[in-house]
Residue frames relative to the residue before (quaternion, step in Angstrom):
aa qw qx qy qz dx dy dz
M 1.0000 0.0000 0.0000 0.0000 0.00 0.00 0.00
R 0.3521 -0.7530 0.5148 0.2096 3.66 -0.76 0.89
T 0.3856 -0.6922 0.5547 0.2541 3.52 -1.10 0.61
D 0.5145 -0.6357 0.4894 0.3027 3.48 -1.06 0.93
P 0.3148 -0.7832 0.5044 0.1821 3.61 -0.64 1.10
R 0.4764 0.7014 -0.4619 0.2602 3.72 1.14 -0.33
P 0.6554 0.5099 -0.3689 0.4175 3.69 0.78 -0.69
A 0.6458 0.5039 -0.3161 0.4786 3.56 1.12 -0.82
I 0.6246 0.5334 -0.3386 0.4591 3.66 0.99 -0.76
L 0.6785 0.4563 -0.3022 0.4900 3.66 0.88 -0.88
A 0.6321 0.5179 -0.3482 0.4594 3.62 0.91 -0.72
A 0.6234 0.5357 -0.3309 0.4636 3.64 1.02 -0.76
A 0.6747 0.4895 -0.2788 0.4770 3.47 0.91 -1.07
F 0.6486 0.5003 -0.3425 0.4600 3.64 0.83 -0.71
S 0.6422 0.5263 -0.3239 0.4536 3.54 0.96 -0.85
Q 0.6538 0.4705 -0.3461 0.4811 3.59 0.96 -0.63
L 0.6253 0.5173 -0.3537 0.4650 3.63 1.00 -0.60
D 0.6511 0.5222 -0.3062 0.4579 3.57 0.98 -0.89
E 0.6980 0.4415 -0.2612 0.4996 3.59 1.13 -0.67
G 0.5382 -0.6691 0.3729 0.3515 3.57 1.28 0.09
R 0.5208 0.6415 -0.4060 0.3902 3.52 1.32 0.39
A 0.5595 -0.5808 0.4713 0.3571 3.60 -1.18 0.52
V 0.2995 -0.7292 0.5770 0.2136 3.54 -1.08 0.69
S 0.0280 0.7581 -0.6513 0.0189 3.52 -1.03 0.93
L 0.6413 -0.4884 0.4054 0.4310 3.61 -1.26 0.26
D 0.6761 0.5150 -0.2921 0.4385 3.57 0.96 -0.98
S 0.6681 0.5077 -0.2969 0.4558 3.64 0.92 -0.86
V 0.6743 0.4776 -0.2981 0.4779 3.49 1.04 -0.85
A 0.5980 0.5620 -0.3473 0.4537 3.60 1.06 -0.69
R 0.6621 0.4973 -0.3035 0.4714 3.58 0.85 -0.95
S 0.6950 0.5128 -0.2976 0.4068 3.53 0.90 -0.96
V 0.7619 0.3252 -0.2019 0.5225 3.63 1.16 -0.54
G 0.5337 -0.6798 0.3814 0.3280 3.54 1.28 0.32
L 0.5297 0.5825 -0.4332 0.4387 3.56 1.04 0.84
T 0.4959 -0.5807 0.5056 0.4016 3.53 -1.19 0.12
K 0.6667 -0.4710 0.3906 0.4256 3.56 -1.30 0.17
P 0.6645 0.4830 -0.3316 0.4639 3.61 0.93 -0.76
G 0.5783 0.5733 -0.3662 0.4503 3.58 1.21 -0.57
V 0.6584 0.4774 -0.2920 0.5033 3.58 1.01 -0.78
M 0.6816 0.5052 -0.2787 0.4501 3.52 0.97 -0.85
Y 0.5203 0.5944 -0.4193 0.4474 3.59 1.15 -0.12
H 0.7674 0.3515 -0.1881 0.5021 3.47 1.00 -0.67
F 0.7576 0.0980 -0.0682 0.6417 3.51 1.27 -0.58
P 0.2589 -0.8345 0.4501 0.1844 3.64 0.15 1.24
T 0.7951 0.1563 -0.0955 0.5781 3.63 0.99 -0.52
K 0.6605 -0.4610 0.4188 0.4193 3.53 -1.34 0.28
E 0.6441 0.5203 -0.3358 0.4490 3.63 0.89 -0.85
A 0.6415 0.5139 -0.3284 0.4654 3.60 0.93 -0.78
L 0.6268 0.5059 -0.3260 0.4949 3.63 1.04 -0.71
M 0.7129 0.4631 -0.2732 0.4502 3.54 0.73 -1.00
L 0.6207 0.5139 -0.3356 0.4879 3.65 1.11 -0.55
A 0.6128 0.5281 -0.3360 0.4824 3.57 1.15 -0.64
L 0.6407 0.4973 -0.3263 0.4855 3.58 1.07 -0.69
V 0.6190 0.5008 -0.3597 0.4865 3.64 0.94 -0.65
D 0.6729 0.4905 -0.3167 0.4543 3.64 0.81 -0.90
S 0.6159 0.5453 -0.3478 0.4498 3.62 1.08 -0.76
V 0.6540 0.4974 -0.3082 0.4795 3.63 0.92 -0.96
L 0.7235 0.4833 -0.2422 0.4293 3.53 0.84 -1.00
D 0.5633 0.5334 -0.3865 0.4988 3.57 1.27 -0.50
R 0.6510 0.4945 -0.3327 0.4701 3.69 0.90 -0.79
W 0.6556 0.5104 -0.3160 0.4580 3.63 0.91 -0.92
E 0.6961 0.4788 -0.2959 0.4457 3.55 0.85 -0.89
E 0.5895 0.5468 -0.3667 0.4681 3.53 1.09 -0.54
A 0.6832 0.4805 -0.2860 0.4696 3.53 0.94 -0.88
L 0.6354 0.5422 -0.3127 0.4522 3.54 1.07 -0.77
V 0.6367 0.5208 -0.3066 0.4790 3.59 1.03 -0.97
A 0.6277 0.5178 -0.3384 0.4726 3.61 0.97 -0.96
R 0.6860 0.4697 -0.3208 0.4538 3.71 0.79 -0.78
L 0.7323 0.4199 -0.2610 0.4682 3.56 0.85 -0.90
G 0.3981 -0.7015 0.4979 0.3185 3.61 1.08 -0.60
S 0.7956 0.1275 -0.0892 0.5854 3.69 1.07 0.16
S 0.6038 -0.4823 0.4461 0.4515 3.57 -1.29 -0.05
P 0.6354 -0.5816 0.3643 0.3540 3.58 -1.26 0.42
E 0.5287 0.6562 -0.3964 0.3644 3.51 1.21 -0.49
G 0.8214 0.2278 -0.1345 0.5052 3.58 -0.65 0.96
A 0.5910 0.5574 -0.3851 0.4379 3.59 1.23 -0.29
A 0.5624 -0.6053 0.4410 0.3505 3.51 -1.14 0.65
P 0.6049 -0.5602 0.3877 0.4123 3.73 -1.04 0.65
A 0.6437 0.5131 -0.3586 0.4403 3.67 0.88 -0.75
A 0.6560 0.5136 -0.3269 0.4461 3.59 0.88 -0.83
R 0.6585 0.4947 -0.3011 0.4806 3.64 1.01 -0.92
I 0.6789 0.4621 -0.3043 0.4827 3.62 0.80 -0.83
G 0.6001 0.5851 -0.3291 0.4349 3.54 1.09 -0.75
A 0.6588 0.4920 -0.2728 0.4995 3.51 0.97 -1.00
Y 0.6516 0.5072 -0.3243 0.4615 3.64 0.96 -0.77
V 0.6464 0.5087 -0.3171 0.4721 3.56 0.95 -0.90
D 0.6616 0.5155 -0.3210 0.4399 3.56 0.77 -0.95
W 0.7110 0.4500 -0.2654 0.4707 3.56 0.85 -0.97
S 0.6894 0.5020 -0.2980 0.4288 3.64 0.77 -1.06
L 0.7676 0.3266 -0.2100 0.5100 3.61 1.04 -0.61
S 0.5006 0.6276 -0.4521 0.3888 3.48 1.05 0.79
G 0.5285 -0.6736 0.3743 0.3563 3.57 1.27 0.03
G 0.5908 0.6027 -0.4303 0.3203 3.56 -1.41 0.04
F 0.4834 0.6470 -0.4447 0.3873 3.60 1.30 0.29
D 0.0341 -0.7652 0.6412 0.0471 3.49 -1.38 0.50
E 0.8068 -0.3311 0.2065 0.4435 3.49 -1.41 -0.14
T 0.6419 0.5593 -0.3393 0.4001 3.52 1.05 -0.79
D 0.5680 0.5746 -0.3782 0.4519 3.63 1.25 -0.31
L 0.6705 0.4616 -0.3230 0.4827 3.59 1.15 -0.15
V 0.2092 0.8168 -0.5112 0.1665 3.60 1.19 0.45
A 0.6580 0.5129 -0.3662 0.4122 3.68 0.75 -0.74
M 0.7280 0.4070 -0.2266 0.5030 3.56 1.13 -0.48
S 0.4864 0.7493 -0.3500 0.2820 3.63 1.33 -0.01
D 0.7751 0.2237 -0.1222 0.5781 3.57 1.18 -0.42
P 0.3951 -0.7569 0.4678 0.2286 3.58 -0.39 1.31
K 0.6668 0.5062 -0.3279 0.4377 3.65 0.91 -0.80
L 0.7606 0.3590 -0.1837 0.5089 3.63 1.07 -0.63
R 0.3526 0.7862 -0.4654 0.2027 3.59 1.28 -0.04
R 0.6627 0.5201 -0.3485 0.4111 3.53 0.82 -0.95
S 0.6923 0.4694 -0.2799 0.4712 3.69 0.79 -0.94
L 0.6723 0.5104 -0.3090 0.4382 3.57 0.99 -0.84
T 0.6837 0.4782 -0.2753 0.4776 3.51 1.03 -0.86
Q 0.5748 0.5901 -0.3533 0.4433 3.48 1.18 -0.61
R 0.6745 0.4734 -0.2788 0.4932 3.53 0.96 -0.99
W 0.6122 0.5585 -0.3331 0.4498 3.62 1.07 -0.71
A 0.6785 0.4912 -0.2750 0.4720 3.46 0.92 -1.01
E 0.6251 0.5516 -0.3172 0.4521 3.62 0.95 -0.93
R 0.7259 0.4648 -0.2407 0.4462 3.56 0.76 -1.10
L 0.7278 0.4114 -0.2388 0.4940 3.59 1.03 -0.75
A 0.4540 0.7132 -0.4416 0.3005 3.66 1.15 -0.31
P 0.6275 0.5388 -0.3506 0.4394 3.67 0.82 -0.67
W 0.7126 0.4649 -0.2359 0.4695 3.47 1.09 -0.71
L 0.8247 0.3107 -0.1023 0.4614 3.58 0.94 -1.00
V 0.5688 0.5747 -0.4121 0.4201 3.67 1.08 -0.25
V 0.1555 -0.7558 0.6312 0.0787 3.43 -0.97 0.99
P 0.5021 -0.7034 0.4106 0.2908 3.57 -0.62 1.26
D 0.5956 -0.5852 0.4236 0.3512 3.67 -1.16 0.51
D 0.6771 0.5106 -0.3171 0.4246 3.52 1.07 -0.53
V 0.4634 0.6352 -0.4719 0.3989 3.66 1.18 0.16
A 0.5667 -0.6356 0.3984 0.3408 3.53 -1.00 0.90
P 0.6296 -0.6113 0.3154 0.3612 3.58 -0.91 0.89
D 0.6747 0.5032 -0.3154 0.4383 3.59 0.90 -0.74
E 0.6279 0.4985 -0.3073 0.5128 3.53 1.14 -0.81
R 0.6615 0.5274 -0.3159 0.4295 3.54 0.83 -0.84
T 0.6417 0.5089 -0.3114 0.4819 3.56 1.12 -0.78
R 0.6437 0.5248 -0.3119 0.4615 3.59 0.96 -0.87
L 0.6607 0.4904 -0.3034 0.4806 3.56 0.89 -0.96
L 0.6652 0.4898 -0.3300 0.4568 3.65 0.84 -0.80
A 0.6628 0.5313 -0.3037 0.4315 3.48 0.99 -0.83
A 0.6370 0.5092 -0.3036 0.4927 3.55 1.14 -0.83
R 0.6352 0.5409 -0.3214 0.4479 3.65 1.06 -0.81
L 0.6995 0.4755 -0.2632 0.4641 3.52 0.92 -1.05
L 0.5868 0.5548 -0.3499 0.4747 3.53 1.15 -0.50
A 0.6779 0.4939 -0.2687 0.4736 3.51 1.00 -0.92
D 0.6027 0.5621 -0.3222 0.4658 3.49 1.14 -0.84
G 0.6673 0.5005 -0.2973 0.4645 3.64 0.98 -0.88
G 0.6342 0.5631 -0.3278 0.4162 3.56 1.06 -0.83
W 0.7183 0.4307 -0.2522 0.4846 3.58 0.75 -1.05
L 0.6518 0.5176 -0.3377 0.4396 3.56 1.01 -0.83
A 0.6316 0.5344 -0.3429 0.4449 3.68 0.94 -0.77
E 0.6700 0.4797 -0.2964 0.4829 3.56 0.99 -0.94
A 0.6708 0.5070 -0.3187 0.4376 3.66 0.79 -0.91
A 0.7193 0.4313 -0.2292 0.4940 3.56 1.04 -0.83
N 0.2974 -0.7751 0.4927 0.2607 3.55 1.27 -0.39
V 0.4361 0.6428 -0.4741 0.4145 3.48 1.04 1.00
S 0.7961 -0.2604 0.0988 0.5372 3.59 -0.11 1.40
P 0.0590 0.8349 -0.5430 0.0683 3.55 0.79 1.03
P 0.4919 -0.6658 0.4688 0.3082 3.50 -1.08 0.79
T 0.5209 -0.6277 0.4823 0.3194 3.54 -1.16 0.81
P 0.6642 -0.4691 0.3617 0.4561 3.67 -1.20 0.14
G 0.6504 0.5196 -0.3174 0.4542 3.56 1.03 -0.69
D 0.6050 0.5447 -0.3333 0.4756 3.49 1.09 -0.83
L 0.6698 0.5239 -0.2962 0.4348 3.60 0.88 -1.08
A 0.6283 0.5089 -0.3381 0.4815 3.61 1.02 -0.73
Q 0.6515 0.4931 -0.3261 0.4755 3.64 0.91 -0.83
L 0.6764 0.5159 -0.2945 0.4354 3.55 0.84 -0.98
R 0.6281 0.5382 -0.3022 0.4738 3.50 1.10 -0.94
A 0.6614 0.4842 -0.3202 0.4749 3.64 0.85 -0.87
F 0.6592 0.5161 -0.3139 0.4479 3.58 0.91 -0.89
A 0.6572 0.5114 -0.2887 0.4726 3.61 0.94 -0.90
H 0.6734 0.4814 -0.3052 0.4707 3.57 0.97 -0.79
N 0.5689 0.5398 -0.3766 0.4932 3.58 1.14 -0.40
L 0.6354 0.4919 -0.3440 0.4858 3.67 0.89 -0.70
V 0.6504 0.4997 -0.3372 0.4621 3.63 0.84 -0.85
K 0.7376 0.4775 -0.2380 0.4139 3.58 0.74 -0.94
D 0.5873 0.6140 -0.3954 0.3488 3.66 0.95 -0.68
């Protein structure tokens, strides 16, 4: 019985991203000991491979968010969804692979579109939410976005103590 090479292909691509290298079908094929056509059998284009990487990151994110919320986002109040996002995003543990949606300038539009579609159930605040609550939820979400992004990009990342303070501050915005 053959082993599915897709997990190894994705792992090799993530490794290249983590090392700050560009991902290509050729480089991933070399890393896993396949030919380029062997990789293309599973991921016909670089875009397909990169979208699979985005989906892999977001599968992990959604699993963590569901664990924080205790349910899927459907039917949850906006404050509960944003609160789960704040709690998770400001808990640390992000790295360069979390930036996969922004890792390829030529594919950025399709990658960020997938990112936005997958996170919308967690982050979108309905238009009928009162303006003051909407502003607080948006502020908390954007604060959380900045926290994980700074850590993933390793650009003045917040310390664990800073993250705890930011998390408490953002939760106060969500609760008011």
